C-alpha positions in Angstrom: 31.7 65.3 34.4 33.5 62.7 32.4 33.8 60.5 35.4 30.1 60.6 35.8 29.6 59.7 32.1 32.0 56.8 32.3 30.2 55.5 35.2 26.8 55.9 33.5 28.1 54.3 30.3 29.5 51.4 32.1 26.2 50.8 33.8 24.4 50.9 30.5 26.8 48.5 29.0 26.4 46.0 31.8 22.6 45.8 31.1 22.2 44.4 34.5 19.0 45.5 36.4 19.4 47.2 39.7 17.2 44.6 41.4 17.2 41.0 40.0 16.0 37.7 41.1 19.6 36.8 41.6 19.9 39.5 44.2 16.7 38.2 46.1 17.6 36.4 49.4 15.6 33.3 49.7 14.5 32.2 53.2 16.6 29.4 54.6 15.0 26.0 55.3 15.7 26.6 59.0 13.5 29.7 58.9 10.6 27.7 57.4 10.9 25.1 60.0 10.9 27.7 62.7 7.7 29.3 61.3 6.1 25.8 61.2 7.1 25.1 64.7 5.8 28.5 65.8 2.4 27.9 64.2 2.2 24.5 65.7 3.0 25.9 69.1 0.2 28.5 68.6 -2.2 25.8 67.6 -1.3 23.6 70.5 -1.6 26.6 72.8 -5.1 27.4 71.5 -6.1 23.7 71.8 -4.7 23.7 75.3 -6.8 26.8 76.2 -9.9 25.2 74.7 -9.3 22.0 76.6 -8.9 24.0 79.8 -12.1 25.8 79.1 -13.9 22.5 78.6 -12.5 21.0 81.7 -13.5 24.1 83.6 -17.0 24.0 82.3 -17.3 20.3 83.2 -16.0 21.0 86.7 -18.5 23.9 87.1 -21.3 21.6 85.8 -20.3 18.9 88.3 -20.1 21.3 91.1 -23.6 22.7 90.1 -25.0 19.2 90.0 -23.4 18.4 93.4 -25.1 21.5 94.8 -28.4 20.6 93.2 -28.3 17.1 94.5 -28.0 18.5 98.0 -31.5 20.1 97.4 -33.0 17.7 94.9 -32.2 14.0 94.6 -33.5 13.4 91.1 -31.1 15.7 89.2 -29.2 12.9 87.5 -32.2 10.7 86.9 -33.8 10.3 83.4 -36.9 12.3 82.7 -40.3 10.6 82.2 -43.0 11.4 79.7 -46.1 13.2 81.0 -48.7 11.0 79.3 -51.3 10.5 82.0 -52.5 12.0 85.3 -49.9 12.0 88.1 -51.2 10.8 91.5 -49.5 11.5 94.8 -50.7 10.9 98.4 -50.3 13.8 100.9 -51.6 14.5 104.3 -53.9 17.5 104.3 -54.6 20.3 106.7 -56.9 23.4 106.7 -55.1 26.6 105.6 -55.6 28.1 109.1 -53.0 25.6 110.4 -50.1 26.9 108.3 -47.2 28.8 109.8 -47.2 32.5 108.9 -51.0 32.3 108.4 -51.3 36.0 108.0 -49.2 35.8 104.9 -51.7 33.4 103.3 -54.9 34.5 104.9 -56.2 36.2 101.8 -56.4 32.8 100.0 -59.1 31.5 102.3 -61.7 32.2 99.7 -59.6 31.1 96.8 -59.5 28.0 94.7 -55.8 27.4 95.3 -53.8 25.2 97.6 -50.3 25.3 99.1 -48.0 22.4 98.3 -44.6 21.1 99.6 -41.6 21.9 97.4 -41.1 18.1 97.1 -44.0 18.1 94.6 -42.2 20.6 92.4 -39.2 18.2 92.4 -41.4 15.4 91.4 -42.8 17.4 88.5 -39.3 18.3 87.4 -38.7 14.6 86.5 -41.4 14.8 83.8 -41.2 16.3 80.4 -43.6 18.8 79.0 -45.6 19.4 82.2 -47.7 22.5 81.5 -47.7 25.2 84.1 -49.7 26.3 85.9 -50.9 22.8 86.9 -54.5 21.8 87.6 -55.1 19.7 90.7 -58.0 17.6 92.0 -58.4 16.1 95.5 -60.3 13.0 96.6 -64.1 13.3 96.6 -64.0 16.9 95.4 -65.0 18.2 92.0 -63.2 21.6 92.4 -60.2 22.2 90.2 -57.4 23.8 92.3 -54.3 25.7 91.4 -51.2 26.0 93.5 -50.3 29.2 95.3 -46.8 28.2 96.2 -44.4 25.3 96.7 -43.1 25.8 100.3 -39.8 24.1 101.3 -40.5 23.7 105.0 -43.8 21.9 104.9 -44.9 18.3 104.2 -48.7 18.7 104.0 -51.1 20.1 101.5 -52.9 23.1 102.9 -56.5 23.7 101.7 -58.7 26.8 102.2 -60.4 26.2 105.6 -64.0 26.4 104.5 -63.4 24.0 101.6 -61.6 21.6 103.8 -64.3 21.2 106.4 -67.2 21.4 103.9 -65.8 18.3 102.2 -65.6 16.4 105.5 -61.9 15.9 105.4 -60.1 15.1 108.6 -57.0 17.0 109.8 -53.8 15.2 108.9 -55.6 12.4 107.0 -54.1 11.2 103.7 -55.6 12.6 100.5 -55.1 11.7 96.9 -53.7 14.6 94.9 -54.2 14.2 91.1 -52.3 16.4 88.7 -54.4 16.5 85.5 -53.0 15.7 82.1 -56.0 17.0 80.3 -56.8 20.6 81.4 -59.8 22.8 80.7 -59.7 25.0 77.6 -58.9 28.7 78.1 -62.0 30.9 78.6 -63.0 33.3 75.9 -66.1 34.9 77.6 -67.4 35.0 81.1 -70.9 36.2 82.2 -70.4 37.4 85.8 -73.2 38.6 88.1 -72.1 40.5 91.3 -74.1 39.7 94.4 -73.0 42.6 96.5 -73.7 46.3 95.9 -70.2 47.2 97.2 -68.8 45.9 93.9 -69.9 49.1 92.2 -67.7 51.1 94.6 -64.7 49.7 92.8 -63.3 52.4 90.5 -61.3 50.2 88.1 -63.4 47.1 87.9 -61.5 45.5 85.0 -58.1 45.8 86.7 -59.6 44.5 90.0 -61.1 41.4 88.3 -57.9 40.6 86.4 -55.7 40.9 89.5 -58.1 38.9 91.8 -58.6 36.2 89.2 -54.9 35.8 88.8 -54.3 35.5 92.5 -57.4 33.5 93.6 -58.9 31.5 90.7 -57.5 29.1 88.1 -60.7 27.6 86.7 -64.4 28.3 86.7 -67.5 26.2 86.5 -70.8 27.5 85.3 -73.4 28.5 88.0 -70.8 28.3 90.8 -70.5 31.2 93.3 -67.0 32.5 94.0 -65.7 35.0 96.5 -63.1 37.7 95.9 -61.5 39.8 98.6 -62.2 43.5 98.7 -60.9 45.8 101.4 -61.8 44.1 104.8 -64.6 41.9 103.3 -65.3 39.7 100.3 -67.6 40.1 97.3 -69.6 37.2 95.9 -70.1 36.6 92.2 -72.2 34.0 90.4 -70.9 32.6 87.1 -73.8 32.7 84.8 -72.3 31.9 81.4 -69.0 30.5 80.2 -67.5 30.0 76.8 -66.4 27.8 75.1 -67.1 25.1 77.7 -68.9 24.8 81.1 -65.5 24.4 82.8 -62.7 26.7 81.6 -59.3 28.0 82.6 -58.9 31.6 83.5 -55.1 31.7 83.7 -55.0 34.2 80.8 -57.7 36.4 82.2 -56.4 39.4 80.4 -57.5 37.9 77.1 -61.0 37.1 78.3 -64.2 39.1 77.6 -66.0 39.7 80.8 -69.7 40.5 80.7 -71.1 42.1 83.9 -74.7 41.2 84.4 -77.3 43.2 86.4 -77.1 42.5 90.0 -80.1 40.8 91.7 -79.8 40.5 95.4 -80.8 37.0 96.5 -81.4 38.4 100.0 -84.2 40.7 98.8 -86.0 37.8 97.1 -85.6 35.7 100.2 -86.9 38.4 102.5 -89.9 38.8 100.3 -90.7 35.1 100.4 -90.2 35.0 104.1 -92.5 38.0 104.6 -95.2 36.3 102.6 -94.8 33.1 104.5 -95.0 35.0 107.8 -98.2 36.9 106.7 -99.8 33.7 105.7 -98.9 32.0 108.9 -100.1 35.0 110.9 -103.4 34.9 109.0 -103.8 31.2 109.6 -103.1 31.6 113.3 -105.6 34.5 113.5 -108.3 32.5 111.8 -107.5 29.6 114.1 -107.8 31.8 117.1 -111.0 33.3 115.9 -112.6 29.9 115.2 -111.3 28.6 118.5 -112.8 31.5 120.4 -116.2 31.0 118.7 -116.1 27.4 119.5 -115.2 28.0 123.2 -118.0 30.6 123.5 -120.5 28.2 122.0 -119.3 25.4 124.3 -119.5 27.6 127.4 -123.0 28.6 126.5 -124.1 25.0 126.1 -122.4 24.0 129.3 -124.1 26.8 131.2 -127.5 25.6 130.0 -126.8 22.0 130.8 -125.2 22.5 134.2 -127.6 25.1 135.7 -128.6 23.7 139.3 -132.3 23.0 140.1 -134.0 25.5 142.4 -137.4 24.5 143.9 -140.3 27.0 143.5 -138.2 29.2 141.4 -141.0 30.0 139.1 -143.1 33.2 139.1 -146.0 33.2 141.6 -149.6 34.5 141.0 -152.0 35.5 143.7 -155.4 33.8 143.4 -157.5 35.9 145.6 -157.5 39.2 147.5 -158.0 37.7 150.9 
């Protein structure tokens, strides 16, 4: 016990703390330098990784550009401002001439054309080109859209009826104009069906939206359009348009469509033809009647004038009984 007390007393007398700053081991300068070198190595390693990533991205970009250049020559060229109409000359053919015609046959009654993929490359060199694009062709007021940009063709393919109605020659050059100023979007369309089969369609709204999307890009007031239905097509007359006489129908889902009562032009035409036929028949009948009377009168006069002379043809009277 005394031994413990002595030891305890000695420790009190020393008044020295169990842990002191003097007992703290300070890091050596060599350790600081080692930490600095380690941090520097980590920084260099991170920078090296970043540089590697940048170089890898540049290499990938160059490879991508190289691949793009094999398909498109103008990848590295500066872009141009789309400030006016773009005009390009292409040879044109009727749609029926295209390869895989059955695939595109439904577009015969459309207001869209098929273009070479080279046209799309040309458009990619311009800034702010709005899609879909609106196209005009020489000596034609119709505004066309583009169905597809096909890589294996060099011609513009136009719906066959439109092609020949405009008097274009097969393979002849035609000026294609991509419009800078396009029609305003339609807000309301007054549509009059010209075929009773239209009323056989169960979901008319969906039908019109799908067909307009596929076949029509713009409308002009009073024009007649054709939309496919089963194995035939249905005609419609555009009676009213808002806000302008020529509008875009690209966003047809947002457009109010007013279906007008159907009036069959064929019925009116048949009525007019029947009246004309009746009038002609009456005229011919009157003409035949007058002609018959004239011939009878003429024959009567001729019979009186041309009767031969017969001597002693009069009536005799006996003068006496002997």
